[in-house]
Every structure is written in structure tokens, then in C-alpha cells.
C-alpha positions in Angstrom: 19.7 25.3 -19.3 22.6 26.9 -18.3 23.1 24.0 -16.2 22.9 21.6 -19.0 25.2 23.7 -21.4 27.8 23.5 -18.7 27.4 19.7 -18.7 27.6 19.6 -22.3 30.8 21.7 -22.5 32.6 19.3 -19.9 31.4 16.3 -22.0 29.2 14.9 -19.1 25.9 15.3 -20.5 25.8 11.3 -22.1 26.7 10.3 -18.7 24.2 12.2 -16.9 21.2 11.4 -19.1 22.4 7.2 -18.3 22.3 7.9 -14.9 19.0 9.8 -14.6 17.5 7.1 -17.0 18.5 4.4 -14.4 16.0 6.0 -12.0 13.1 4.5 -13.7 11.4 7.9 -13.9 11.6 8.6 -10.3 10.9 12.1 -10.1 12.1 12.8 -6.5 14.9 10.6 -6.1 17.1 10.7 -2.7 20.6 12.2 -3.3 23.5 10.2 -1.4 27.3 11.4 -0.7 29.7 8.5 -0.5 31.5 5.4 -2.0 31.1 1.7 -2.4 34.3 -1.0 -2.9 34.0 -4.6 -3.7 36.8 -6.8 -2.9 37.9 -10.5 -3.8 38.5 -12.2 -1.1 39.9 -15.8 -0.8 37.8 -18.3 1.1 40.8 -20.6 2.4 43.3 -17.8 3.4 41.2 -14.7 4.2 43.7 -12.6 2.3 41.8 -9.7 0.4 42.6 -9.1 -3.1 42.4 -6.6 -5.7 39.2 -4.4 -5.8 36.7 -5.8 -8.2 34.4 -2.4 -8.4 34.8 1.0 -7.1 31.8 3.6 -7.0 32.4 7.2 -5.6 29.6 9.8 -5.8 31.9 12.4 -6.2 32.7 11.0 -9.9 29.1 10.6 -11.3 27.7 13.5 -13.2 25.0 14.2 -10.9 27.6 14.5 -8.1 25.6 12.1 -6.0 24.5 8.7 -6.2 21.0 9.1 -7.1 18.4 6.3 -5.9 14.7 5.8 -6.2 12.3 7.3 -3.8 10.1 4.5 -3.6 7.4 6.5 -2.4 3.9 4.5 -2.9 1.9 7.6 -3.5 0.7 8.7 -7.1 0.6 11.9 -6.1 4.3 11.9 -5.0 6.1 9.9 -7.3 4.1 8.6 -10.3 6.8 5.8 -11.4 7.5 4.8 -8.1 4.1 4.2 -7.3 3.4 2.2 -10.2 6.3 -0.1 -9.3 4.4 -0.6 -6.3 1.3 -1.0 -7.8 2.7 -4.2 -9.9 4.3 -5.6 -7.1 0.8 -5.5 -5.1 -0.9 -7.0 -8.4 1.9 -9.8 -8.4 1.6 -10.2 -4.7 -1.9 -10.8 -4.7 -2.2 -12.7 -8.0 0.3 -15.5 -6.5 -2.1 -15.7 -3.4 -4.7 -16.4 -6.0 -3.1 -18.9 -8.5 0.1 -19.8 -7.4 3.5 -18.7 -8.3 6.7 -16.6 -6.8 7.1 -19.8 -4.5 3.3 -20.4 -3.8 2.1 -23.9 -5.0 -0.5 -23.8 -7.9 -3.0 -25.7 -6.0 -4.1 -22.8 -4.0 -6.2 -21.7 -6.8 -8.7 -24.6 -6.0 -8.8 -23.6 -2.1 -12.1 -21.6 -1.3 -11.6 -17.9 -1.9 -13.7 -15.2 -1.5 -13.6 -11.1 -2.1 -14.7 -9.2 0.5 -15.5 -5.4 1.5 -16.2 -3.8 4.7 -17.3 -0.5 5.1 -17.5 2.4 7.5 -20.5 3.4 9.4 -22.5 6.5 9.1 -21.6 9.9 10.4 -24.4 11.8 8.9 -26.0 12.1 5.4 -23.8 12.8 2.8 -24.1 13.6 -1.1 -24.3 10.4 -2.9 -25.0 8.7 -6.4 -27.9 6.2 -5.8 -27.8 2.8 -7.6 -31.5 2.6 -8.0 -31.1 5.6 -10.2 -33.2 8.1 -7.8 -31.6 11.9 -7.4 -29.3 12.5 -4.2 -31.8 13.7 -1.0 -30.6 17.1 -2.2 -32.3 16.7 -5.2 -29.5 16.5 -7.6 -28.5 13.8 -9.8 -24.9 14.0 -9.4 -22.2 13.2 -11.9 -19.5 10.7 -11.1 -16.9 13.7 -10.8 -18.9 16.1 -8.9 -16.8 17.6 -6.2 -19.8 17.5 -3.9 -19.8 13.8 -3.6 -19.3 12.3 -0.3 -19.6 15.9 1.4 -22.2 15.7 4.3 -25.8 17.4 3.3 -25.6 19.3 6.9 -21.7 20.0 7.7 -22.9 21.2 11.2 -24.5 18.3 12.4 -22.4 15.9 10.8 -20.5 13.7 13.2 -16.7 14.7 12.3 -15.3 13.5 15.7 -17.0 9.8 15.2 -15.7 10.0 11.8 -11.9 10.9 12.8 -12.2 8.5 15.5 -13.2 5.8 13.5 -10.3 6.0 11.0 -8.0 5.8 14.0 -9.5 2.6 15.2 -10.3 0.8 11.8 -6.8 -1.1 11.9 -7.7 -2.4 15.5 -11.0 -3.6 14.1 -9.6 -5.4 11.5 -7.7 -7.1 13.8 -10.3 -8.0 16.3 -12.4 -9.2 13.1 -9.6 -11.4 12.3 -9.5 -13.2 15.5 -13.2 -13.4 15.1 -13.4 -14.8 11.6 -11.0 -18.0 12.9 -13.3 -18.9 15.7 -16.6 -18.4 13.4 -15.2 -20.9 10.7 -13.9 -23.2 13.7 -17.5 -23.0 15.0 -19.2 -24.1 11.7 -16.4 -27.1 11.2 -17.5 -28.2 14.7 -13.9 -27.6 16.3 -12.3 -25.7 19.1 -10.1 -22.9 18.4 -7.2 -25.1 19.4 -8.1 -28.1 17.1 -8.8 -25.7 14.3 -5.0 -24.8 13.8 -4.4 -28.5 13.1 -6.7 -28.7 10.5 -7.1 -25.3 8.7 -5.7 -21.7 8.6 -7.4 -18.5 7.2 -5.0 -16.7 4.7 -6.0 -13.3 3.7 -4.7 -9.7 2.0 -6.2 -6.4 2.1 -5.9 -2.8 1.0 -7.6 0.2 2.8 -9.4 2.6 0.4 -10.8 5.9 1.4 -14.3 6.9 0.4 -15.1 10.1 -1.0 -16.5 11.2 2.5 -13.1 10.4 4.3 -14.0 6.9 5.8 -11.4 3.9 5.6 -13.0 0.8 4.3 -11.1 -2.7 3.4 -11.2 -4.5 0.1 -9.8 -8.3 1.1 -9.4 -11.7 -0.8 -9.7 -14.5 2.3 -8.7 -18.0 1.7 -9.3 -21.3 3.6 -5.9 -23.3 3.6 -4.7 -26.7 5.1 -2.9 -26.4 8.7 0.3 -25.1 6.6 -1.4 -22.3 4.6 -1.0 -22.7 0.6 1.3 -25.9 0.8 -1.6 -27.9 2.1 -4.9 -28.5 1.0 -8.0 -27.6 2.8 -10.3 -30.0 4.9 -13.3 -31.4 3.3 -15.5 -29.4 5.0 -14.0 -26.1 3.8 -16.3 -24.6 1.3 -16.5 -20.9 -0.3 -20.3 -20.8 1.5 -18.9 -21.8 4.7 -16.1 -19.2 4.6 -18.5 -16.5 3.1 -21.2 -17.2 6.0 -18.3 -17.2 8.9 -17.2 -13.7 7.5 -20.6 -12.1 7.7 -21.0 -13.3 11.3 -17.4 -12.3 12.5 -17.9 -8.9 10.7 -21.3 -8.5 12.6 -19.9 -9.4 15.7 -16.6 -7.4 15.7 -16.7 -4.3 17.5 -13.8 -2.2 19.9 -14.5 0.2 22.6 -13.0 3.8 22.0 -12.3 6.6 23.9 -14.9 8.5 26.3 -15.0 12.1 25.2 -16.9 14.8 27.4 -18.9 11.8 28.4 -19.8 10.3 25.3 -18.4 6.7 24.7 -17.5 5.6 21.3 -17.6 2.3 20.1 -16.7 1.3 16.7 -18.1 -1.4 14.4 -18.0 -1.9 10.7 -21.0 -0.3 8.2 -24.0 -2.4 7.4 -23.0 -2.8 3.9 -20.9 -5.7 3.7 -20.0 -7.3 0.5 -18.7 -10.9 0.1 -18.7 -12.6 -3.2 -16.9 -16.1 -4.1 -14.1 -15.5 -6.6 -15.2 -16.4 -10.1 -18.5 -15.3 -9.6 -20.2 -12.7 -11.8 -21.5 -9.1 -11.4 -18.2 -7.7 -10.2 -17.1 -3.8 -10.9 -20.1 -3.1 -13.3 -20.4 -6.6 -14.4 -17.1 -7.8 -14.7 -16.4 -11.6 -14.0 -14.7 -11.8 -10.7 -11.2 -13.7 -11.7 -8.2 -14.0 -10.0 -6.9 -11.4 -12.4 -9.8 -8.9 -11.7 -9.5 -9.0 -8.1 -5.6 -8.9 -8.1 -6.1 -5.4 -10.6 -9.0 -4.0 -8.3 -6.9 -4.4 -5.0 -3.7 -3.3 -6.5 -4.9 -0.1 -7.9 -6.1 1.3 -4.4 -2.4 0.2 -2.7 -0.9 3.5 -4.3 -3.9 5.9 -3.6 -4.4 7.7 -0.2 -7.1 10.3 1.2 -5.7 13.0 -1.1 -6.9 11.1 -4.2 -10.5 10.9 -2.7 -11.2 13.3 -0.2 -9.3 16.6 -1.3 -6.5 16.5 1.4 -3.1 16.8 1.8 -0.5 13.9 0.9 2.2 14.9 3.7 2.1 15.9 7.3 0.9 18.7 8.9 3.3 20.8 11.2 1.3 23.8 11.8 -2.5 24.1 11.8 -2.1 27.4 10.4 -1.0 25.8 7.1 -4.4 25.0 6.2 -5.7 28.7 5.6 -3.2 28.5 2.4 -3.7 24.7 1.7 -5.5 23.7 -1.8 -7.8 21.5 0.2 -11.7 20.6 0.2 -13.8 22.1 3.2 -14.9 18.5 4.5 -11.0 17.5 4.3 -10.1 20.8 6.7 -13.1 20.1 8.8 -11.9 16.8 9.4 -8.2 17.8 10.1 -9.1 20.4 12.5 -11.6 17.8 14.5 -7.9 15.7 14.4 -6.1 18.7 15.6 -8.3 19.2 18.1 -8.6 16.0 19.4 -4.7 15.5 19.3 -4.5 18.1 22.0 -6.1 15.7 24.7 -3.9 13.6 27.0 -6.3 10.5 27.0 -5.7 10.3 23.1 -1.8 10.9 22.9 -1.5 7.4 22.1 -3.5 7.6 19.1 -1.1 10.2 17.5 -3.9 12.2 15.6 -2.0 15.0 14.8 0.8 13.4 13.2 -1.7 11.5 11.2 -4.0 14.5 10.3 -3.3 14.7 6.9 -4.2 11.1 6.4 -7.8 12.1 8.5 -6.1 10.0 11.0 -6.1 6.3 9.5 -2.5 5.4 10.3 -2.2 1.5 9.4 -0.6 0.3 6.3 -2.5 0.5 3.1 -1.6 -3.0 1.9 -1.2 -5.8 4.1 -1.4 -9.7 4.2 -1.4 -12.8 6.5 2.2 -14.6 6.7 1.1 -17.5 4.5 -0.9 -15.8 2.0 1.5 -15.2 -0.9 5.1 -14.0 -1.1 6.1 -10.7 0.5 6.7 -6.9 -1.3 10.6 -7.5 -0.4 11.0 -10.6 -1.9 9.9 -9.2 -5.3 12.1 -6.2 -4.8 15.1 -8.4 -3.9 14.1 -10.6 -6.9 14.4 -7.5 -9.0 17.4 -5.9 -7.6 19.3 -9.3 -8.4 18.1 -9.2 -12.0 19.6 -5.5 -12.3 23.0 -6.6 -10.9 22.9 -9.7 -13.1 22.7 -7.2 -15.7 25.5 -5.0 -14.8 27.8 -7.7 -15.9 30.4 -6.9 -13.0 33.6 -9.1 -12.3 32.6 -12.6 -10.9 34.4 -14.2 -8.0 36.3 -17.1 -9.3 36.1 -20.4 -7.1 37.4 -20.6 -3.7 36.8 -16.7 -3.4 34.2 -14.4 -2.2 33.2 -10.7 -2.0 33.9 -8.4 0.6 31.7 -4.8 0.3 32.7 -1.8 2.3 30.5 1.1 1.7 29.6 4.5 3.6 26.9 6.7 2.2 25.1 9.9 3.9 22.0 11.5 2.9 22.7 14.4 0.7 19.2 15.5 -0.1 16.3 14.5 -2.3 15.0 15.9 -5.4 16.3 16.9 -9.2 17.9 20.0 -10.1 15.9 22.2 -12.7 18.3 21.1 -15.4 18.0 17.4 -14.3 14.4 17.4 -14.2 14.3 18.9 -17.5 16.3 16.2 -18.7 15.1 13.4 -17.3 11.5 14.1 -18.3 12.8 13.7 -22.3 14.4 10.4 -21.4 13.1 6.8 -21.6 13.8 4.7 -18.7 16.7 2.3 -19.2 15.2 -1.4 -19.7 14.6 -3.0 -16.3 14.4 0.0 -14.1 10.6 0.5 -15.0 9.4 -2.0 -12.2 8.2 -4.4 -14.8 6.6 -7.2 -12.7 8.5 -10.6 -12.8 6.5 -13.3 -14.5 6.7 -17.3 -13.6 
């Protein structure tokens, strides 16, 4: 309150409120020191004219330029995570029904929604779909913290569980190679000839199960040879694609490390769910439409292991930190296992200690093939361009261009107590909340 009183006495409180409002609700912004100046430049003579606009961080009410942290994790910054979720929704939707530079014809291409699970590492507490109790004899509630934890922790295969997460991304890449082979085989084509007839496009997101194992949700689409810009060949059907996915998922496996004489091999679990989009019985009877699929995938793009398994949302620097950490016993044992394996020279390439807080999954949570749809970068650029247009800065005349000179250095992160209190009482400025752009 003393900080705010000082700013109010200097008349800077309204300006600070406007600066904080421009963060769109970000609770952990990056603070920058520096300056930025825009000059008009004559394109014929190269002569630099007067400054069109000048910004100096020292003149800002917060004393720094504040920019959004853009963290995708909802546990770290809910506002920035919501922007990421909405952008992911738009990205997935564009690949399902067109828009954002993707032709509308993709809505008629064969598309399926597939879920790839992890194998078992030992029995865990669960909620059975047939109404019967868990193996422990209990009917667990949906929010029961025991769900996903081992029935017998001392015999649970923590080593394989940690290494599965570390190799899950490589297994997906192997599956994507096999999938193209399986589609080509069913079409009676060689792999080389397949590229001249069709293309497989996909977008996927990783989700942690309560037991801490990663599984994948994916939209997989069959296109013509140039992706969504060309129609698929007549033989391309959702049934053919579904059959190829099942075959590729069954065949895909990768060899892992040999630890104390035990050879690890990784494959997807037996539970594989493949459904053509626009079918019924999805997520509790909800129809499997483009909107339902996009919303389902986007909600997982902002979540990490901490939301499902009760682990940490930031790296572990020292194992002693776990003694004070408020995490589940199951997550603690997985992190300890990762830490112990990370000390081995032959596993150095897996960087198990660096990713121990993520239970050793080090891949991107949201990925897509190049031709599936637009990119998150393109969506961010479009939003930034719209915001720049709202500032109504001087526009160069004909025959002029703009020269920008800027220098920024990192000065810290977060808000002061006074800024945080004021920011919590403000509405985000229009256009900063990350509203998805519409066609």
C-alpha cells in the first residue's frame, strides 16, 4: 500500500494501471530495461527522418517494460495458459474444417481421432468402467487422490515407467513412419510412390495419466500429395486410415537401454482408441465433431504432470528439495528413480535429471506435422499485428519505410506486491486477453 500511495501522490497510478492492464492478466511478466525508437526512412535517398515514436523503459510507471511471460502451464500463469489453449484450439480447428489459410475442403478428407496409451507397469488404483470396484475393493470417487497410485508401490516398475516417458516421443516418431508404410501398403503403393498420391497429416497433444505415464491424443488426416491443398485419392477412406493406424501402433516399438542386465523395449499399450470424426459416443456420449475434438485436445495443451500426478511444475536442482516439496509419494518415487538413473553415464543423453520434474517426458506437449494447418507462431503474429494497428502510431508516407532501433536487457520477472494488488483489481485491456482470431 505504501508503494501505491507513493505512485498516487506522484500522479502515476492511472498510467501504471494502464500498463498493467495491457498484460492481459499475466501474473508473472518479464521486466525489461532499454529503449525502442522508430524512424521514417526515405526509400529513395536512404535519409533518416525524425523519430516517429520513442519508448524508454525508465519513463514507464513500473520503471520497466513489462511483457507477458507466455507460459503455457496453467499452474504458472492462468492468463497466458488460456491464450495458449485458445491458440491450440484454433490450430486444431483449422486442420479439421479449414480457415487460417487452410482450404475448407479439408473437412471432407478422411479424419480420425486416436488415443495411444502407455503399457502397464504394475496394478494401480482405478475407476472401472463396468461399475465394479477397484482391485483394492473400493469404489473410488473421481477426485480420490489414490487414483493412479500403485496398489503395491514396492513392486511397481518405476524404472520402466520413467524410461517409458523418456522414450515416448521417439516411439511416436517411429509410429508416424510405420503409419505411412501401412497406408501405402493398403493402397497397393510403394513408399516412394505413396508420396505422389497422398500425405498423412496430424496434430497431437500429450497428456499425463494419473499414474504419471504419458499418452497421446491425435487428429490424423489423409490428404492429397500437397497436403490440405489437394483432395485425397479415391481409395483414401477413414476405415483404411483407421486400420493402418491400428497396424502401425501395434508394430511400432523401440529398443531402450540395458540396465543391470535388463533390456528395455518400449511399445504402446494395448488400449488403442481410433474413431472417425463425426461419430457418436465421445467423452461421455458427446458427438465426435470438429469442435469437440479441438476443445478436448486444447484443454490438455496447458497441463503438465503437476495437474494429473501431483508433481512439480519446475525443474529440480537438488534432490534434497523433495523433502519440502508438496507432492505425492508416487511422484516423489518417480522423481527419485529418475534422479538415480540420471547418474548413469550410459543414460546421459536422456537428460533424466533435467526432466525429473516432468517425470522424464521431455517432448513438446503440442505438435503437428507441417501441412496439418497453420502454426502457433502465425497466430501470435496475427494477434501482434492487430495490437499494433490499435496503437494508431504515425504511418510512413509513400516512398518511406520504417527503421527500428531497440536495445533491451533482462531486468527480472514478476510483479511487486503493489503491482500485483493493483493488477488483480483491473480488467485486461481490450485485445490483450488472447481472444482467438476468427475467419
